[in-house]
N, C-alpha and C positions, 0 to 999 in steps of 0.2 A: 102764401104761395102753393100755386098748382105742384101737385106732384110730376108732373112732365117738367116742371121750374125746377122742382130739387134734385130730380135725376141730372140733367142738362147741368143744375152748376157743381153738384160734386165731383159731376168725372168728366168735366172739364176741368176744373181747380186737382182734379186728384192725378188726370194723367195728362201726358204732353201727349194732344193729339193733331192729327196733320188734317184728317176729318172726323168731322161726328154729326149720326142723324138722329133722331129718337122721334117718331113715330105712333101718336095715341092710338091705336089699334083696339079702342076698346067698345067702337061698334059694331063692330065684326063679330062682338060675341052679345050671348044673352046677359046682358048687366042692362041697367036703368039708365037713360040719356045722359049726356056731359060725364060719364063714369071714367074715371082714370087709373085704372089698375090691369089691363095690357099694353105691353109697349116692345115696340119691333126698336130694336140700337143698333147701330153700325156704328163702329171703332176702326180708324184704322192710327197704328200708333207703332213708332220703333223699338216700344216697352216692351211689344209684343214676339219680337226676334226673339229665338233661337226658346220660346215657349211654346208649351202646346196647347190644341185649344182647351183643353181640360183646365191648364191654369189660369191660362186667360180668362177664362169665367170665371174662377174663384175669387180671382182678383180685383172682379165688378162686383161679385154678391159681393165682397166682404168691404168694397166702398159704399155698397148701398143695402147695408145689413138692413139700418132702419126702414128704410123704406119696403124693403123686402118682409118683414115681420107687419107690418103697419099698415098695406094698401094694395103693391103691389101683387097681383093674381099671378101673372103670365108674364115674364119678360124672354123675347127672340131676343139674343145676344148673335153678331156677326164682328168678328176680332180680325184683326185683318193686318199685315204687316205691311210698309207702303209699296213691297213689291209685289207680294198678293193682289194686293189690289190692283196695281197696275194691271196684273194678269188679270183680274176679272173687268179691269175695264172700267172700271170707278162701278160697278155692279152686286147690291145685293140680292140675292135669294128673296122673290116677294113670299109673304106669306100665307098659308095654307088656309084654303076655308074653314071656317069652325063646322068640329064636330059633333058637339054635344049640345048637353043644353035644348033648350025648348025652340031653337031656329029652324027648327023641321018640323 
């Protein structure tokens, strides 16, 4: 199973999500072709209500602890309540361009 599929399965099983996106952004970094090490994840859930962003992220890191220790190098998390997602008009920010490695 691919890393992207593992992450998707774990998050969609562990959380009651109203919206979920996962993007493999490894191609934007200095990694071999076909890598699965850099991901952007957008999650919308009522479970995030009354939780500060750091607590939301800690919850995700706990769910993905095995993947974070063995394969994922970077994980851009965008966690929203349904109301926050509606206020953002269903849009998460774009990821910045890679500034490191030998991409330049």
